[in-house]
C-alpha positions in Angstrom: 150.4 55.2 82.1 152.5 52.8 84.0 151.3 51.3 87.4 153.2 51.5 90.3 154.7 48.3 91.7 152.6 46.7 94.7 153.8 46.4 98.2 153.3 42.7 97.9 153.8 41.1 94.5 151.5 38.0 95.2 148.7 37.3 97.4 150.8 34.3 98.8 153.4 36.6 99.8 151.0 39.0 101.3 149.5 36.5 103.5 152.8 35.0 104.4 154.0 38.3 105.6 150.7 38.9 107.8 151.2 35.3 109.3 154.7 36.3 110.5 153.6 39.8 111.8 150.7 37.9 113.6 152.8 35.4 115.3 155.2 38.1 116.4 152.3 40.1 117.9 151.4 36.9 119.7 154.9 36.6 121.1 154.5 40.1 122.4 151.3 39.5 124.0 152.7 36.3 125.8 155.5 38.4 127.4 153.1 41.1 128.4 150.9 38.3 130.1 154.1 37.4 132.0 154.4 41.0 133.2 150.6 40.9 134.2 151.0 37.8 136.2 154.2 39.3 138.1 152.2 42.6 138.7 149.3 41.0 140.2 151.5 38.9 142.4 153.0 41.7 144.3 151.2 43.3 147.2 152.3 46.8 146.5 154.5 49.1 144.2 155.9 52.4 144.6 156.1 54.3 141.5 156.2 57.9 139.9 152.9 58.6 137.7 151.8 61.4 135.4 148.5 62.8 136.0 146.4 62.8 132.9 143.2 64.1 134.5 141.8 64.9 137.8 138.4 65.9 138.6 136.1 65.8 141.7 133.0 63.8 142.7 130.4 64.0 145.4 129.0 60.7 147.0 126.5 62.5 149.0 128.8 62.8 152.2 132.3 63.7 151.0 134.2 65.0 147.9 136.8 62.8 146.5 139.1 63.1 143.3 139.1 60.7 140.4 142.8 60.3 138.9 143.5 59.2 135.3 147.0 58.1 135.5 150.1 56.8 133.5 153.1 55.0 135.3 156.1 55.2 132.8 157.9 52.7 134.9 155.2 50.1 134.6 153.8 51.2 131.1 150.4 51.3 132.8 147.2 53.4 132.2 144.7 53.2 135.3 142.2 55.3 137.2 142.3 55.6 141.0 141.0 58.0 143.5 142.0 60.1 146.5 140.4 62.3 149.0 143.0 65.0 148.2 141.2 68.0 146.3 141.8 68.3 142.6 143.3 71.9 143.0 146.2 70.3 145.1 147.0 67.7 142.5 150.1 68.5 140.3 151.1 66.9 136.9 153.5 64.3 138.9 152.9 62.1 142.0 154.6 59.4 143.9 152.2 56.7 144.7 151.9 53.3 146.4 149.8 51.0 144.1 147.8 47.9 145.7 147.1 45.6 142.8 144.1 43.6 143.2 143.8 40.0 142.2 140.5 40.3 140.2 142.3 42.4 137.7 142.0 40.7 134.1 144.7 40.7 131.6 142.3 43.0 129.3 142.3 45.5 132.2 146.2 45.5 132.4 146.4 46.2 128.6 143.7 48.9 128.7 142.6 51.1 131.7 142.0 49.4 134.8 141.1 50.8 138.3 143.9 50.4 141.0 143.6 51.7 144.6 146.5 53.8 145.5 147.8 56.1 148.3 149.5 59.4 147.4 153.0 59.5 149.1 154.3 62.8 147.6 153.2 65.6 145.2 156.0 66.9 143.2 156.5 70.4 142.6 155.4 71.6 139.1 158.5 71.9 136.9 158.6 74.6 134.4 159.2 72.7 131.3 159.0 73.8 127.6 155.5 72.2 127.2 154.4 74.0 130.5 155.6 77.3 129.0 153.5 76.9 125.9 150.5 75.7 127.9 150.8 78.9 129.9 151.4 81.0 126.8 148.1 79.7 125.4 146.1 79.9 128.8 146.9 83.7 129.2 145.3 84.5 125.8 141.6 83.3 127.1 139.4 84.2 130.0 137.2 81.1 129.5 138.8 78.0 130.9 136.5 75.8 128.5 137.9 77.5 125.4 141.4 77.5 126.9 140.8 73.6 127.5 139.9 73.3 123.7 143.0 75.0 122.5 145.4 73.0 124.6 143.6 69.7 123.6 144.3 70.4 119.8 147.7 71.7 120.2 149.1 69.5 123.1 146.8 66.5 123.4 145.9 67.6 127.0 142.6 66.1 128.4 139.4 68.1 127.9 137.5 70.0 130.4 134.5 67.7 131.6 131.8 70.1 130.3 133.6 70.6 126.9 134.0 66.9 126.6 130.1 66.3 126.7 129.5 69.1 124.2 132.2 67.7 121.8 130.5 64.5 122.0 127.0 65.9 121.3 128.5 67.7 118.2 130.0 64.6 116.8 133.6 66.3 116.5 135.6 64.2 119.0 138.0 63.4 115.9 138.8 67.1 115.6 139.9 67.6 119.2 141.8 64.2 119.7 145.1 64.5 117.8 145.2 62.3 114.9 146.1 62.0 111.3 143.8 64.8 110.4 145.9 67.1 112.4 149.1 65.8 111.2 148.0 66.2 107.5 147.3 69.7 108.2 150.6 70.6 109.9 152.4 68.4 107.4 150.8 70.5 104.5 151.6 73.8 106.4 155.2 72.9 107.2 155.7 71.7 103.6 154.5 75.1 102.1 156.7 77.1 104.5 159.9 75.1 104.1 159.8 74.4 100.4 160.7 77.8 99.2 163.7 78.1 101.5 164.9 74.7 100.5 164.3 75.4 96.7 166.5 78.6 97.0 169.4 76.6 98.1 168.7 73.6 95.9 168.9 75.7 92.7 172.2 77.3 93.6 174.0 74.2 95.3 172.4 70.9 94.7 170.0 71.0 91.8 170.2 67.3 91.4 168.2 66.8 94.6 164.5 66.0 94.5 162.9 68.7 96.8 159.5 66.8 97.4 161.8 64.1 99.0 164.2 66.1 101.1 161.5 68.6 102.4 159.3 65.5 103.1 162.0 64.0 105.2 162.5 67.4 107.1 158.9 67.5 107.7 158.7 64.0 109.2 161.6 64.9 111.5 159.7 67.9 112.8 156.5 66.1 113.2 158.5 63.2 115.1 159.6 65.8 117.6 155.9 67.1 117.9 154.6 63.6 118.6 157.0 63.0 121.3 156.5 66.4 122.6 152.7 65.8 123.1 153.3 62.5 124.8 152.4 60.2 121.8 148.5 59.6 121.9 147.8 56.3 120.1 145.9 57.7 117.3 148.6 60.2 116.6 151.3 57.4 116.8 149.5 55.4 114.3 148.9 58.4 112.1 152.7 59.3 112.1 153.8 55.8 111.4 151.6 55.7 108.5 152.8 58.9 107.2 156.5 57.9 107.7 156.0 54.7 105.8 153.8 56.4 103.1 156.8 58.7 102.5 159.1 55.8 102.2 156.9 53.9 99.7 156.7 57.3 97.8 160.3 57.4 97.7 160.7 53.9 96.6 157.9 54.4 94.0 155.7 52.0 95.2 151.8 51.8 95.4 150.6 53.9 98.3 146.9 53.8 98.7 146.4 50.1 99.3 144.6 47.9 102.1 147.7 45.6 102.2 149.5 48.8 103.3 147.0 49.7 105.9 146.7 46.0 107.5 150.5 45.9 107.4 150.9 49.1 109.4 148.3 48.2 112.0 150.2 45.0 112.7 153.4 46.7 112.9 152.0 49.2 115.3 150.5 46.6 117.4 153.7 44.5 117.7 155.5 47.8 118.8 152.7 49.1 121.0 150.5 46.0 121.8 148.5 48.0 124.3 146.8 49.9 121.4 144.9 46.7 120.9 142.3 48.1 123.5 142.5 51.6 122.5 139.2 52.9 121.0 141.0 56.0 119.7 143.4 53.9 117.7 140.8 51.8 116.1 138.4 54.6 115.3 141.4 56.3 113.4 142.0 53.0 111.7 138.5 52.7 110.5 138.6 56.4 109.5 141.5 55.7 107.1 140.0 52.5 105.9 136.9 54.3 104.6 139.0 57.0 103.1 140.9 54.3 101.2 137.4 52.8 100.1 136.2 56.0 98.8 139.6 56.8 96.8 139.4 53.3 95.5 135.9 53.4 94.0 136.1 57.1 93.1 139.8 57.7 91.8 139.1 60.1 89.2 137.2 62.9 91.1 139.3 66.2 91.1 140.8 67.0 94.4 138.5 69.7 95.6 135.3 67.5 94.9 137.2 64.7 96.6 137.8 66.8 99.8 133.9 67.5 100.1 133.3 63.6 99.0 135.6 62.2 101.7 134.3 64.8 104.5 130.7 63.8 104.0 131.3 60.3 103.0 133.5 59.5 106.1 130.5 61.0 108.2 128.1 58.7 106.8 130.2 55.5 106.7 131.4 56.0 110.2 128.1 56.6 111.8 126.9 53.1 112.3 130.3 52.1 113.7 130.4 54.9 116.0 126.8 54.0 117.4 128.2 50.4 118.1 130.1 52.0 121.0 128.4 55.5 121.7 124.5 55.5 121.6 124.0 59.4 121.9 122.1 60.7 119.0 122.0 64.7 118.6 120.9 66.6 115.5 124.0 68.9 116.1 126.0 65.8 115.0 125.0 66.8 111.3 127.1 69.7 111.6 130.3 67.4 111.8 131.3 67.3 108.2 130.8 71.1 108.0 132.9 71.5 111.0 135.5 69.3 109.5 135.9 71.2 106.5 136.1 74.4 108.5 138.5 73.0 110.8 141.2 72.5 108.0 141.4 76.5 107.7 140.8 77.2 111.3 143.5 75.0 112.8 146.5 76.7 111.1 145.0 80.1 111.3 144.4 79.8 115.0 147.9 78.9 115.4 149.2 82.0 113.9 146.8 84.1 115.8 148.1 82.6 119.1 151.7 83.3 117.9 150.7 87.1 117.4 148.7 87.2 120.7 145.7 87.2 119.2 144.4 83.9 120.2 141.1 85.0 121.5 139.8 86.3 118.3 137.3 83.3 117.7 136.6 82.9 121.5 133.0 84.4 121.2 132.1 82.1 118.2 133.5 79.0 120.0 131.5 79.9 123.1 128.4 80.1 120.9 129.3 76.7 119.4 130.1 74.9 122.6 126.8 76.1 124.4 124.4 75.0 121.4 121.8 72.8 123.0 119.5 70.0 121.4 117.3 67.3 122.2 119.4 64.1 122.6 118.2 60.5 122.4 120.1 57.1 122.7 120.3 54.5 120.1 123.0 51.7 120.1 123.3 49.5 117.0 122.9 45.8 117.8 126.1 43.6 117.4 124.6 41.6 114.6 123.9 44.7 112.3 127.3 45.9 113.2 129.0 42.6 112.2 126.9 42.5 109.0 128.0 46.2 108.2 131.6 45.6 109.0 131.5 42.5 106.7 130.0 44.5 103.8 132.7 47.2 104.4 135.4 44.4 103.9 133.6 42.9 100.7 133.3 46.5 99.4 137.1 46.4 98.8 136.5 43.8 96.0 133.0 44.9 94.7 131.7 48.1 93.7 128.2 47.2 93.6 128.6 46.3 97.4 130.4 49.5 97.9 127.3 51.2 96.6 125.0 49.1 98.8 127.2 50.1 101.9 126.7 53.7 101.0 123.1 53.3 100.6 122.8 51.5 104.1 124.9 54.3 105.7 122.9 56.9 104.0 119.5 55.3 105.1 120.7 54.6 108.7 121.7 58.4 108.9 118.2 59.5 107.7 116.5 57.0 109.9 118.6 58.0 113.0 117.8 61.8 112.7 114.3 61.9 111.2 112.9 61.5 114.5 113.9 64.9 115.7 111.7 66.7 113.2 109.0 64.1 112.2 
C-alpha cells in the first residue's frame, strides 16, 4: 500500500515554514501592541458592546451586576460592572469606557476589567438567532436545562449553577462548542446530504467524486454555523482544522500528522492572535494532540474499539493537564468518558426532538444529572510535574516506549487522584 505524500517533504522545509509563520505571528503581536498603547493613552471611549453574560452580586450593602462584554469595534473582551440590575440589561449596550493605566498587554489580549458607564440600553431586536433561542426556551420549564441546550446549540453562556455542576462532572468539553460538536454535525449532514447528491450524480455528473463535493457543501454549511454562533475560539480552531483536512484529503496528502497540527495552530494565531490567551483554544489543541498521539501508536485498532479507546484515553491523558489549571477533584468526573460516548448519540437526537417540539423529553434525566452531588477536594498539579508531563507527551511522538510510560503515569495519576474518596 502506497503512503500518502507528507505535508512537508523534509524536516528543513517544515522548520523553515514554522520560522516564517512565527515571524508573521510576532509581527501581528507588534501591531496589536501599538493598538494597546493607543487604547491606554485615551481617557475614555464610546463604544457599542455585546453582553455575553450578566449576573448579580451582593457586597453586603447593595447589589451590583457583573458584565462580561465584547466590543466589536475595539475587538476587546472585558469585564465591567454596573448598578443596573441584571434583568434590565439587554444583549447590546452603549458604554463609555475608562481605560486604566495599569492594564497590561496580556490583559488587553485576554479578558481585563474596565470601568464603564452605561449610556444606553438598546432594545432587543428580533434576529434569527433570537428566534431560535426563543424556540428552544419555550420547550423547557427549567431555566437551567434551557441554558444547557442553548449553550450546546448556540454557544450562549451557561447558567452559573449549571456551570459549577458541569465543572464537577468534568464535561465542560461537551458544553463548550468545539471540534467534537462539529464532528457530530458534519457526520449528520454528510449522512443526510449524500443520498440526494448521489441521486443527481448518477444521472447528470457520474464523473464527480461525491466525497469531495458533499464534503465541500458540509463545510459551507458549517462555516455559516460557526459565524451564526459568534465564532467561539475552540470552534474556529476546529473548523479551520476541518477545512484544511478536507483540502489535504482532496489533494491526497497525509492528514493525521503533528506537522499539520502545528501549522494550523500558528496559522490560527496569526489570523486571531488573541487566541494566544484563550484557555478554551489551548485545551482543544491539547485534546487534538492526544487524539493524534493515540492514532499514531494504535493505528490498526478497528474504528469501534478506537472510539472507546479515544474516549477513555483522552480522559486519562488530559487529566494532569486539566489539573494544572483547575484544581477541583470530584468522583463524578469519572463519568466523563461515558457521558462523552453517550453525547455522540444524544446531541443529534436532541436536535431532532426540538424540531418536532419534543425537546423536553430528556429534561427529567438531565435534572437528575445536573443535581448529582459528591464530595469535592482540591488538588493542583505542580508546575514542575506539569512541565515534565508535557515534555514526555512531546517525546512520545517519537517513541512508543515513552508513550507507554505516559499512559502509565496518566493512569497512576488518575488512580491516586480519586482513590482518596473510597479508601
